[in-house]
PDB file of N, CA, C and O in Angstrom:
ATOM      1  N   UNK A   1      -8.925  -7.539  11.461  1.00  0.00           N
ATOM      2  CA  UNK A   1      -8.337  -8.442  10.380  1.00  0.00           C
ATOM      3  C   UNK A   1      -9.434  -9.408  10.410  1.00  0.00           C
ATOM      4  O   UNK A   1     -10.066  -9.949  11.317  1.00  0.00           O
ATOM      5  N   UNK A   2      -9.464  -9.457   9.082  1.00  0.00           N
ATOM      6  CA  UNK A   2     -10.296 -10.442   8.675  1.00  0.00           C
ATOM      7  C   UNK A   2      -9.655 -11.126   7.540  1.00  0.00           C
ATOM      8  O   UNK A   2      -9.269 -10.440   6.594  1.00  0.00           O
ATOM      9  N   UNK A   3      -9.509 -12.330   7.529  1.00  0.00           N
ATOM     10  CA  UNK A   3      -9.064 -13.996   6.655  1.00  0.00           C
ATOM     11  C   UNK A   3      -9.978 -14.412   5.867  1.00  0.00           C
ATOM     12  O   UNK A   3     -11.014 -14.757   6.437  1.00  0.00           O
ATOM     13  N   UNK A   4      -9.951 -14.525   4.442  1.00  0.00           N
ATOM     14  CA  UNK A   4     -10.658 -14.739   3.818  1.00  0.00           C
ATOM     15  C   UNK A   4     -10.177 -15.731   2.733  1.00  0.00           C
ATOM     16  O   UNK A   4      -9.050 -15.510   2.288  1.00  0.00           O
ATOM     17  N   UNK A   5     -10.846 -16.775   2.246  1.00  0.00           N
ATOM     18  CA  UNK A   5     -10.354 -17.586   1.206  1.00  0.00           C
ATOM     19  C   UNK A   5     -10.906 -17.136  -0.252  1.00  0.00           C
ATOM     20  O   UNK A   5     -12.089 -16.800  -0.309  1.00  0.00           O
ATOM     21  N   UNK A   6      -9.992 -17.105  -1.635  1.00  0.00           N
ATOM     22  CA  UNK A   6     -10.315 -16.716  -2.752  1.00  0.00           C
ATOM     23  C   UNK A   6     -11.198 -17.244  -2.936  1.00  0.00           C
ATOM     24  O   UNK A   6     -12.199 -16.575  -2.682  1.00  0.00           O
ATOM     25  N   UNK A   7     -11.342 -17.994  -3.207  1.00  0.00           N
ATOM     26  CA  UNK A   7     -12.936 -18.108  -3.542  1.00  0.00           C
ATOM     27  C   UNK A   7     -14.528 -17.635  -3.075  1.00  0.00           C
ATOM     28  O   UNK A   7     -15.604 -17.517  -3.660  1.00  0.00           O
ATOM     29  N   UNK A   8     -14.133 -17.477  -1.960  1.00  0.00           N
ATOM     30  CA  UNK A   8     -15.091 -16.814  -1.047  1.00  0.00           C
ATOM     31  C   UNK A   8     -15.032 -15.207  -1.327  1.00  0.00           C
ATOM     32  O   UNK A   8     -16.010 -14.468  -1.438  1.00  0.00           O
ATOM     33  N   UNK A   9     -13.729 -14.859  -1.409  1.00  0.00           N
ATOM     34  CA  UNK A   9     -13.798 -13.437  -1.733  1.00  0.00           C
ATOM     35  C   UNK A   9     -14.281 -12.892  -3.320  1.00  0.00           C
ATOM     36  O   UNK A   9     -14.936 -11.981  -3.825  1.00  0.00           O
ATOM     37  N   UNK A  10     -13.653 -13.851  -3.643  1.00  0.00           N
ATOM     38  CA  UNK A  10     -14.451 -14.067  -5.436  1.00  0.00           C
ATOM     39  C   UNK A  10     -16.066 -13.810  -5.916  1.00  0.00           C
ATOM     40  O   UNK A  10     -16.621 -12.945  -6.593  1.00  0.00           O
ATOM     41  N   UNK A  11     -16.379 -14.660  -5.417  1.00  0.00           N
ATOM     42  CA  UNK A  11     -18.065 -14.816  -5.101  1.00  0.00           C
ATOM     43  C   UNK A  11     -18.718 -13.881  -4.069  1.00  0.00           C
ATOM     44  O   UNK A  11     -19.937 -13.922  -4.233  1.00  0.00           O
ATOM     45  N   UNK A  12     -18.356 -13.021  -3.026  1.00  0.00           N
ATOM     46  CA  UNK A  12     -18.992 -12.208  -2.468  1.00  0.00           C
ATOM     47  C   UNK A  12     -18.094 -10.863  -2.403  1.00  0.00           C
ATOM     48  O   UNK A  12     -17.768 -10.420  -1.302  1.00  0.00           O
ATOM     49  N   UNK A  13     -17.606 -10.064  -3.886  1.00  0.00           N
ATOM     50  CA  UNK A  13     -16.494  -9.132  -3.658  1.00  0.00           C
ATOM     51  C   UNK A  13     -16.697  -8.125  -3.309  1.00  0.00           C
ATOM     52  O   UNK A  13     -15.921  -7.531  -2.561  1.00  0.00           O
ATOM     53  N   UNK A  14     -17.553  -7.739  -3.645  1.00  0.00           N
ATOM     54  CA  UNK A  14     -18.805  -6.900  -3.220  1.00  0.00           C
ATOM     55  C   UNK A  14     -18.496  -6.526  -1.699  1.00  0.00           C
ATOM     56  O   UNK A  14     -17.750  -5.608  -1.359  1.00  0.00           O
ATOM     57  N   UNK A  15     -19.194  -7.393  -0.825  1.00  0.00           N
ATOM     58  CA  UNK A  15     -19.463  -7.542   0.461  1.00  0.00           C
ATOM     59  C   UNK A  15     -17.639  -6.917   0.608  1.00  0.00           C
ATOM     60  O   UNK A  15     -17.385  -5.740   0.864  1.00  0.00           O
ATOM     61  N   UNK A  16     -16.605  -7.948   0.393  1.00  0.00           N
ATOM     62  CA  UNK A  16     -15.295  -7.728   0.876  1.00  0.00           C
ATOM     63  C   UNK A  16     -15.084  -6.352   0.576  1.00  0.00           C
ATOM     64  O   UNK A  16     -14.918  -5.483   1.432  1.00  0.00           O
ATOM     65  N   UNK A  17     -15.093  -6.178  -0.610  1.00  0.00           N
ATOM     66  CA  UNK A  17     -14.808  -4.737  -0.890  1.00  0.00           C
ATOM     67  C   UNK A  17     -15.266  -3.594   0.190  1.00  0.00           C
ATOM     68  O   UNK A  17     -14.740  -2.512   0.451  1.00  0.00           O
ATOM     69  N   UNK A  18     -16.291  -4.145   0.657  1.00  0.00           N
ATOM     70  CA  UNK A  18     -17.228  -3.042   1.760  1.00  0.00           C
ATOM     71  C   UNK A  18     -16.213  -3.299   3.186  1.00  0.00           C
ATOM     72  O   UNK A  18     -15.811  -2.364   3.878  1.00  0.00           O
ATOM     73  N   UNK A  19     -15.956  -4.496   3.407  1.00  0.00           N
ATOM     74  CA  UNK A  19     -15.606  -4.995   4.670  1.00  0.00           C
ATOM     75  C   UNK A  19     -14.309  -4.383   4.966  1.00  0.00           C
ATOM     76  O   UNK A  19     -13.978  -4.043   6.102  1.00  0.00           O
ATOM     77  N   UNK A  20     -13.365  -4.208   3.609  1.00  0.00           N
ATOM     78  CA  UNK A  20     -12.200  -3.461   3.698  1.00  0.00           C
ATOM     79  C   UNK A  20     -12.243  -2.122   4.134  1.00  0.00           C
ATOM     80  O   UNK A  20     -11.201  -1.645   4.583  1.00  0.00           O
ATOM     81  N   UNK A  21     -13.149  -1.505   4.089  1.00  0.00           N
ATOM     82  CA  UNK A  21     -13.498   0.039   4.678  1.00  0.00           C
ATOM     83  C   UNK A  21     -13.078   0.330   5.787  1.00  0.00           C
ATOM     84  O   UNK A  21     -12.610   1.417   6.127  1.00  0.00           O
ATOM     85  N   UNK A  22     -13.310  -1.273   6.866  1.00  0.00           N
ATOM     86  CA  UNK A  22     -13.149  -0.849   8.651  1.00  0.00           C
ATOM     87  C   UNK A  22     -11.759  -1.499   8.827  1.00  0.00           C
ATOM     88  O   UNK A  22     -10.986  -1.057   9.677  1.00  0.00           O
ATOM     89  N   UNK A  23     -11.393  -2.665   7.943  1.00  0.00           N
ATOM     90  CA  UNK A  23      -9.912  -3.348   8.444  1.00  0.00           C
ATOM     91  C   UNK A  23      -9.919  -3.947   7.083  1.00  0.00           C
ATOM     92  O   UNK A  23     -10.844  -4.246   6.329  1.00  0.00           O
ATOM     93  N   UNK A  24      -8.160  -4.073   6.943  1.00  0.00           N
ATOM     94  CA  UNK A  24      -7.965  -5.063   5.643  1.00  0.00           C
ATOM     95  C   UNK A  24      -8.443  -6.416   5.921  1.00  0.00           C
ATOM     96  O   UNK A  24      -8.639  -6.941   7.017  1.00  0.00           O
ATOM     97  N   UNK A  25      -8.600  -6.896   4.740  1.00  0.00           N
ATOM     98  CA  UNK A  25      -9.208  -8.647   4.565  1.00  0.00           C
ATOM     99  C   UNK A  25      -7.918  -8.816   4.086  1.00  0.00           C
ATOM    100  O   UNK A  25      -7.374  -7.860   3.535  1.00  0.00           O
ATOM    101  N   UNK A  26      -7.326  -9.898   4.206  1.00  0.00           N
ATOM    102  CA  UNK A  26      -6.222 -10.982   3.982  1.00  0.00           C
ATOM    103  C   UNK A  26      -7.081 -11.974   3.332  1.00  0.00           C
ATOM    104  O   UNK A  26      -8.096 -12.508   3.779  1.00  0.00           O
ATOM    105  N   UNK A  27      -6.465 -12.141   2.123  1.00  0.00           N
ATOM    106  CA  UNK A  27      -7.242 -13.295   1.235  1.00  0.00           C
ATOM    107  C   UNK A  27      -6.040 -14.224   0.763  1.00  0.00           C
ATOM    108  O   UNK A  27      -4.994 -13.916   0.191  1.00  0.00           O
ATOM    109  N   UNK A  28      -6.617 -15.704   1.265  1.00  0.00           N
ATOM    110  CA  UNK A  28      -5.812 -16.831   1.073  1.00  0.00           C
ATOM    111  C   UNK A  28      -6.045 -17.618   0.166  1.00  0.00           C
ATOM    112  O   UNK A  28      -7.200 -17.692  -0.255  1.00  0.00           O
ATOM    113  N   UNK A  29      -4.936 -18.491  -0.435  1.00  0.00           N
ATOM    114  CA  UNK A  29      -5.122 -19.338  -1.593  1.00  0.00           C
ATOM    115  C   UNK A  29      -4.214 -20.513  -0.700  1.00  0.00           C
ATOM    116  O   UNK A  29      -3.194 -20.309  -0.041  1.00  0.00           O
ATOM    117  N   UNK A  30      -4.983 -21.866  -0.925  1.00  0.00           N
ATOM    118  CA  UNK A  30      -4.275 -22.783  -0.092  1.00  0.00           C
ATOM    119  C   UNK A  30      -4.195 -22.654   1.176  1.00  0.00           C
ATOM    120  O   UNK A  30      -3.603 -23.548   1.780  1.00  0.00           O
ATOM    121  N   UNK A  31      -4.779 -21.477   1.970  1.00  0.00           N
ATOM    122  CA  UNK A  31      -4.543 -21.495   2.881  1.00  0.00           C
ATOM    123  C   UNK A  31      -3.400 -20.513   3.704  1.00  0.00           C
ATOM    124  O   UNK A  31      -3.136 -20.402   4.901  1.00  0.00           O
ATOM    125  N   UNK A  32      -2.956 -19.977   2.702  1.00  0.00           N
ATOM    126  CA  UNK A  32      -1.700 -19.441   2.833  1.00  0.00           C
ATOM    127  C   UNK A  32      -2.088 -17.361   2.357  1.00  0.00           C
ATOM    128  O   UNK A  32      -3.029 -16.959   1.674  1.00  0.00           O
ATOM    129  N   UNK A  33      -1.532 -16.926   2.693  1.00  0.00           N
ATOM    130  CA  UNK A  33      -2.341 -15.039   2.485  1.00  0.00           C
ATOM    131  C   UNK A  33      -1.280 -14.872   1.619  1.00  0.00           C
ATOM    132  O   UNK A  33      -0.066 -14.986   1.785  1.00  0.00           O
ATOM    133  N   UNK A  34      -2.212 -14.470   0.307  1.00  0.00           N
ATOM    134  CA  UNK A  34      -1.844 -14.090  -1.158  1.00  0.00           C
ATOM    135  C   UNK A  34      -1.673 -12.163  -1.440  1.00  0.00           C
ATOM    136  O   UNK A  34      -0.880 -11.360  -1.930  1.00  0.00           O
ATOM    137  N   UNK A  35      -2.790 -12.193  -0.860  1.00  0.00           N
ATOM    138  CA  UNK A  35      -3.059 -10.500  -1.241  1.00  0.00           C
ATOM    139  C   UNK A  35      -4.191  -9.971   0.345  1.00  0.00           C
ATOM    140  O   UNK A  35      -4.629 -10.517   1.357  1.00  0.00           O
ATOM    141  N   UNK A  36      -4.228  -8.772  -0.229  1.00  0.00           N
ATOM    142  CA  UNK A  36      -4.786  -8.565   0.931  1.00  0.00           C
ATOM    143  C   UNK A  36      -5.792  -6.679  -0.145  1.00  0.00           C
ATOM    144  O   UNK A  36      -5.407  -5.889  -1.007  1.00  0.00           O
ATOM    145  N   UNK A  37      -7.430  -6.906   0.882  1.00  0.00           N
ATOM    146  CA  UNK A  37      -7.684  -5.630   0.201  1.00  0.00           C
ATOM    147  C   UNK A  37      -7.457  -4.876   1.335  1.00  0.00           C
ATOM    148  O   UNK A  37      -7.308  -5.286   2.486  1.00  0.00           O
ATOM    149  N   UNK A  38      -7.442  -3.808   0.947  1.00  0.00           N
ATOM    150  CA  UNK A  38      -7.387  -2.479   1.938  1.00  0.00           C
ATOM    151  C   UNK A  38      -7.961  -1.212   1.286  1.00  0.00           C
ATOM    152  O   UNK A  38      -7.766  -0.890   0.114  1.00  0.00           O
ATOM    153  N   UNK A  39      -8.754  -0.471   2.261  1.00  0.00           N
ATOM    154  CA  UNK A  39      -9.490   0.749   1.456  1.00  0.00           C
ATOM    155  C   UNK A  39      -8.646   1.626   0.884  1.00  0.00           C
ATOM    156  O   UNK A  39      -7.627   1.254   1.466  1.00  0.00           O
ATOM    157  N   UNK A  40      -8.232   2.638   0.085  1.00  0.00           N
ATOM    158  CA  UNK A  40      -7.698   3.883  -0.298  1.00  0.00           C
ATOM    159  C   UNK A  40      -8.483   5.035  -0.992  1.00  0.00           C
ATOM    160  O   UNK A  40      -9.009   5.011  -2.105  1.00  0.00           O
ATOM    161  N   UNK A  41      -8.456   5.720  -0.381  1.00  0.00           N
ATOM    162  CA  UNK A  41      -9.107   7.428  -0.558  1.00  0.00           C
ATOM    163  C   UNK A  41      -8.104   7.653  -1.702  1.00  0.00           C
ATOM    164  O   UNK A  41      -7.195   6.842  -1.878  1.00  0.00           O
ATOM    165  N   UNK A  42      -8.293   9.050  -2.708  1.00  0.00           N
ATOM    166  CA  UNK A  42      -7.767   9.393  -3.546  1.00  0.00           C
ATOM    167  C   UNK A  42      -6.504   9.768  -3.361  1.00  0.00           C
ATOM    168  O   UNK A  42      -5.579   9.654  -4.165  1.00  0.00           O
ATOM    169  N   UNK A  43      -6.468  10.440  -1.761  1.00  0.00           N
ATOM    170  CA  UNK A  43      -5.221  11.212  -1.756  1.00  0.00           C
ATOM    171  C   UNK A  43      -4.137   9.881  -0.723  1.00  0.00           C
ATOM    172  O   UNK A  43      -3.040  10.167  -0.242  1.00  0.00           O
ATOM    173  N   UNK A  44      -4.670   8.774  -0.621  1.00  0.00           N
ATOM    174  CA  UNK A  44      -3.977   7.679  -0.178  1.00  0.00           C
ATOM    175  C   UNK A  44      -3.049   6.792  -1.341  1.00  0.00           C
ATOM    176  O   UNK A  44      -2.273   5.873  -1.077  1.00  0.00           O
ATOM    177  N   UNK A  45      -3.356   7.324  -2.641  1.00  0.00           N
ATOM    178  CA  UNK A  45      -2.611   6.628  -3.790  1.00  0.00           C
ATOM    179  C   UNK A  45      -1.172   6.913  -4.105  1.00  0.00           C
ATOM    180  O   UNK A  45      -0.513   6.097  -4.749  1.00  0.00           O
ATOM    181  N   UNK A  46      -0.738   7.871  -3.738  1.00  0.00           N
ATOM    182  CA  UNK A  46       0.420   8.233  -4.170  1.00  0.00           C
ATOM    183  C   UNK A  46       1.184   8.012  -2.934  1.00  0.00           C
ATOM    184  O   UNK A  46       2.311   7.540  -3.085  1.00  0.00           O
ATOM    185  N   UNK A  47       0.744   8.288  -1.626  1.00  0.00           N
ATOM    186  CA  UNK A  47       1.584   7.444  -0.356  1.00  0.00           C
ATOM    187  C   UNK A  47       2.047   5.712  -0.520  1.00  0.00           C
ATOM    188  O   UNK A  47       3.149   5.165  -0.543  1.00  0.00           O
ATOM    189  N   UNK A  48       0.668   5.193  -0.613  1.00  0.00           N
ATOM    190  CA  UNK A  48       1.028   4.030  -1.616  1.00  0.00           C
ATOM    191  C   UNK A  48       1.846   3.564  -2.244  1.00  0.00           C
ATOM    192  O   UNK A  48       2.512   2.541  -2.084  1.00  0.00           O
ATOM    193  N   UNK A  49       1.823   4.674  -3.376  1.00  0.00           N
ATOM    194  CA  UNK A  49       3.132   3.730  -4.499  1.00  0.00           C
ATOM    195  C   UNK A  49       3.757   3.984  -4.122  1.00  0.00           C
ATOM    196  O   UNK A  49       4.452   2.981  -3.962  1.00  0.00           O
ATOM    197  N   UNK A  50       4.638   5.485  -3.361  1.00  0.00           N
ATOM    198  CA  UNK A  50       6.090   5.223  -2.833  1.00  0.00           C
ATOM    199  C   UNK A  50       6.244   4.460  -1.427  1.00  0.00           C
ATOM    200  O   UNK A  50       7.378   4.113  -1.097  1.00  0.00           O
ATOM    201  N   UNK A  51       5.309   4.222  -0.702  1.00  0.00           N
ATOM    202  CA  UNK A  51       5.840   3.358   0.280  1.00  0.00           C
ATOM    203  C   UNK A  51       6.637   2.158  -0.643  1.00  0.00           C
ATOM    204  O   UNK A  51       7.849   1.946  -0.678  1.00  0.00           O
ATOM    205  N   UNK A  52       5.869   1.653  -1.161  1.00  0.00           N
ATOM    206  CA  UNK A  52       6.034   0.253  -2.015  1.00  0.00           C
ATOM    207  C   UNK A  52       6.836   0.174  -3.291  1.00  0.00           C
ATOM    208  O   UNK A  52       6.888  -0.842  -3.985  1.00  0.00           O
ATOM    209  N   UNK A  53       7.395   1.191  -3.530  1.00  0.00           N
ATOM    210  CA  UNK A  53       8.334   1.521  -4.714  1.00  0.00           C
ATOM    211  C   UNK A  53       9.865   0.990  -4.160  1.00  0.00           C
ATOM    212  O   UNK A  53      10.285   1.464  -3.104  1.00  0.00           O
ATOM    213  N   UNK A  54      10.473   0.245  -4.721  1.00  0.00           N
ATOM    214  CA  UNK A  54      12.007  -0.327  -4.755  1.00  0.00           C
ATOM    215  C   UNK A  54      12.951   1.421  -4.588  1.00  0.00           C
ATOM    216  O   UNK A  54      13.542   2.028  -3.695  1.00  0.00           O
ATOM    217  N   UNK A  55      12.619   1.630  -5.987  1.00  0.00           N
ATOM    218  CA  UNK A  55      13.637   3.405  -5.893  1.00  0.00           C
ATOM    219  C   UNK A  55      13.461   3.965  -5.482  1.00  0.00           C
ATOM    220  O   UNK A  55      14.258   4.806  -5.065  1.00  0.00           O
ATOM    221  N   UNK A  56      12.134   3.930  -5.256  1.00  0.00           N
ATOM    222  CA  UNK A  56      12.077   5.518  -3.871  1.00  0.00           C
ATOM    223  C   UNK A  56      12.668   5.046  -2.473  1.00  0.00           C
ATOM    224  O   UNK A  56      13.254   5.906  -1.815  1.00  0.00           O
ATOM    225  N   UNK A  57      12.569   3.736  -1.949  1.00  0.00           N
ATOM    226  CA  UNK A  57      13.302   3.451  -0.893  1.00  0.00           C
ATOM    227  C   UNK A  57      14.802   3.743  -1.250  1.00  0.00           C
ATOM    228  O   UNK A  57      15.388   4.454  -0.433  1.00  0.00           O
ATOM    229  N   UNK A  58      15.418   3.372  -2.180  1.00  0.00           N
ATOM    230  CA  UNK A  58      16.785   3.590  -2.470  1.00  0.00           C
ATOM    231  C   UNK A  58      17.446   4.719  -2.681  1.00  0.00           C
ATOM    232  O   UNK A  58      18.658   4.899  -2.804  1.00  0.00           O
ATOM    233  N   UNK A  59      16.207   5.766  -2.727  1.00  0.00           N
ATOM    234  CA  UNK A  59      16.980   7.331  -3.216  1.00  0.00           C
ATOM    235  C   UNK A  59      16.798   7.603  -1.804  1.00  0.00           C
ATOM    236  O   UNK A  59      17.871   7.945  -1.306  1.00  0.00           O
ATOM    237  N   UNK A  60      15.796   7.580  -0.932  1.00  0.00           N
ATOM    238  CA  UNK A  60      15.181   8.215   0.397  1.00  0.00           C
ATOM    239  C   UNK A  60      16.990   7.445   0.787  1.00  0.00           C
ATOM    240  O   UNK A  60      17.958   8.186   0.958  1.00  0.00           O
ATOM    241  N   UNK A  61      17.058   6.430   0.835  1.00  0.00           N
ATOM    242  CA  UNK A  61      18.644   5.648   1.992  1.00  0.00           C
ATOM    243  C   UNK A  61      19.578   6.409   1.349  1.00  0.00           C
ATOM    244  O   UNK A  61      20.372   6.961   2.110  1.00  0.00           O
ATOM    245  N   UNK A  62      19.792   6.692  -0.304  1.00  0.00           N
ATOM    246  CA  UNK A  62      20.691   7.299  -0.393  1.00  0.00           C
ATOM    247  C   UNK A  62      21.181   9.226   0.217  1.00  0.00           C
ATOM    248  O   UNK A  62      22.256   9.779   0.447  1.00  0.00           O
ATOM    249  N   UNK A  63      19.916   9.614   0.261  1.00  0.00           N
ATOM    250  CA  UNK A  63      19.932  10.854   0.476  1.00  0.00           C
ATOM    251  C   UNK A  63      20.208  11.070   2.222  1.00  0.00           C
ATOM    252  O   UNK A  63      21.046  11.822   2.718  1.00  0.00           O
ATOM    253  N   UNK A  64      19.329  10.254   2.890  1.00  0.00           N
ATOM    254  CA  UNK A  64      20.148   9.965   4.540  1.00  0.00           C
ATOM    255  C   UNK A  64      20.849  10.070   4.784  1.00  0.00           C
ATOM    256  O   UNK A  64      21.154  11.036   5.483  1.00  0.00           O
ATOM    257  N   UNK A  65      21.888   8.938   4.319  1.00  0.00           N
ATOM    258  CA  UNK A  65      23.512   8.727   4.009  1.00  0.00           C
ATOM    259  C   UNK A  65      24.233   9.936   3.806  1.00  0.00           C
ATOM    260  O   UNK A  65      25.202  10.217   4.511  1.00  0.00           O
ATOM    261  N   UNK A  66      23.793  10.731   2.814  1.00  0.00           N
ATOM    262  CA  UNK A  66      24.738  11.563   2.527  1.00  0.00           C
ATOM    263  C   UNK A  66      24.191  13.108   2.510  1.00  0.00           C
ATOM    264  O   UNK A  66      25.001  14.009   2.293  1.00  0.00           O
ATOM    265  N   UNK A  67      22.679  13.434   2.763  1.00  0.00           N
ATOM    266  CA  UNK A  67      21.812  14.616   3.316  1.00  0.00           C
ATOM    267  C   UNK A  67      21.904  14.804   4.995  1.00  0.00           C
ATOM    268  O   UNK A  67      22.202  15.778   5.686  1.00  0.00           O
ATOM    269  N   UNK A  68      21.439  13.180   5.385  1.00  0.00           N
ATOM    270  CA  UNK A  68      20.633  13.043   6.528  1.00  0.00           C
ATOM    271  C   UNK A  68      19.458  13.753   6.986  1.00  0.00           C
ATOM    272  O   UNK A  68      18.934  14.269   7.974  1.00  0.00           O
ATOM    273  N   UNK A  69      19.275  13.435   5.377  1.00  0.00           N
ATOM    274  CA  UNK A  69      17.159  13.595   5.478  1.00  0.00           C
ATOM    275  C   UNK A  69      17.215  14.375   4.480  1.00  0.00           C
ATOM    276  O   UNK A  69      18.222  14.868   3.972  1.00  0.00           O
ATOM    277  N   UNK A  70      15.617  14.557   4.043  1.00  0.00           N
ATOM    278  CA  UNK A  70      15.089  15.418   3.136  1.00  0.00           C
ATOM    279  C   UNK A  70      13.688  15.470   3.178  1.00  0.00           C
ATOM    280  O   UNK A  70      13.041  14.469   2.868  1.00  0.00           O
ATOM    281  N   UNK A  71      13.051  16.673   3.577  1.00  0.00           N
ATOM    282  CA  UNK A  71      11.515  16.821   4.183  1.00  0.00           C
ATOM    283  C   UNK A  71      11.029  16.485   2.053  1.00  0.00           C
ATOM    284  O   UNK A  71      11.548  16.890   1.012  1.00  0.00           O
ATOM    285  N   UNK A  72       9.924  15.649   2.333  1.00  0.00           N
ATOM    286  CA  UNK A  72       8.989  15.740   1.094  1.00  0.00           C
ATOM    287  C   UNK A  72       8.729  16.815   0.707  1.00  0.00           C
ATOM    288  O   UNK A  72       8.755  16.887  -0.522  1.00  0.00           O
ATOM    289  N   UNK A  73       8.470  17.761   1.238  1.00  0.00           N
ATOM    290  CA  UNK A  73       8.368  18.697   0.676  1.00  0.00           C
ATOM    291  C   UNK A  73       9.134  19.246  -0.675  1.00  0.00           C
ATOM    292  O   UNK A  73       8.841  19.520  -1.839  1.00  0.00           O
ATOM    293  N   UNK A  74      10.511  19.242   0.341  1.00  0.00           N
ATOM    294  CA  UNK A  74      11.838  19.103  -0.573  1.00  0.00           C
ATOM    295  C   UNK A  74      12.041  18.659  -1.726  1.00  0.00           C
ATOM    296  O   UNK A  74      12.270  19.391  -2.689  1.00  0.00           O
ATOM    297  N   UNK A  75      11.968  17.095  -1.790  1.00  0.00           N
ATOM    298  CA  UNK A  75      11.760  16.068  -2.592  1.00  0.00           C
ATOM    299  C   UNK A  75      10.907  16.331  -3.841  1.00  0.00           C
ATOM    300  O   UNK A  75      11.146  16.107  -5.028  1.00  0.00           O
ATOM    301  N   UNK A  76       9.512  17.040  -3.040  1.00  0.00           N
ATOM    302  CA  UNK A  76       8.592  16.748  -4.343  1.00  0.00           C
ATOM    303  C   UNK A  76       8.878  18.629  -5.104  1.00  0.00           C
ATOM    304  O   UNK A  76       8.270  18.836  -6.154  1.00  0.00           O
ATOM    305  N   UNK A  77       9.508  19.486  -4.699  1.00  0.00           N
ATOM    306  CA  UNK A  77       9.929  20.082  -5.275  1.00  0.00           C
ATOM    307  C   UNK A  77      11.122  19.917  -6.037  1.00  0.00           C
ATOM    308  O   UNK A  77      10.969  20.630  -7.029  1.00  0.00           O
ATOM    309  N   UNK A  78      11.870  19.534  -6.075  1.00  0.00           N
ATOM    310  CA  UNK A  78      12.994  18.870  -6.719  1.00  0.00           C
ATOM    311  C   UNK A  78      12.706  17.835  -7.862  1.00  0.00           C
ATOM    312  O   UNK A  78      13.574  17.726  -8.728  1.00  0.00           O
ATOM    313  N   UNK A  79      11.479  17.000  -7.958  1.00  0.00           N
ATOM    314  CA  UNK A  79      11.176  16.395  -8.876  1.00  0.00           C
ATOM    315  C   UNK A  79       9.583  17.119  -9.868  1.00  0.00           C
ATOM    316  O   UNK A  79       8.952  16.623 -10.801  1.00  0.00           O
ATOM    317  N   UNK A  80       9.417  18.324  -9.190  1.00  0.00           N
ATOM    318  CA  UNK A  80       8.260  19.117  -9.717  1.00  0.00           C
ATOM    319  C   UNK A  80       7.393  18.356  -9.321  1.00  0.00           C
ATOM    320  O   UNK A  80       6.696  18.268 -10.332  1.00  0.00           O
ATOM    321  N   UNK A  81       6.891  17.687  -8.516  1.00  0.00           N
ATOM    322  CA  UNK A  81       5.666  16.926  -7.980  1.00  0.00           C
ATOM    323  C   UNK A  81       5.360  17.955  -7.379  1.00  0.00           C
ATOM    324  O   UNK A  81       4.345  17.985  -6.682  1.00  0.00           O
TER     325      UNK A  81
END
């Protein structure tokens, strides 16, 4: 895990983009973490977005309560994805 101040990341953005391929880079502002640079591949984007979606989390909670769970393949089929 790397931690770097925002000004340093801004001035050396390319270097920090390369660094985040190996581990996340936490960006600080006034000593507090405000962002993270994390390497993603094209295949990771959908999972990244779903993991952070409040709507998706609510839907998962509802399905778990009602049906005891649903495989991701069934969810994708139900949504036409």
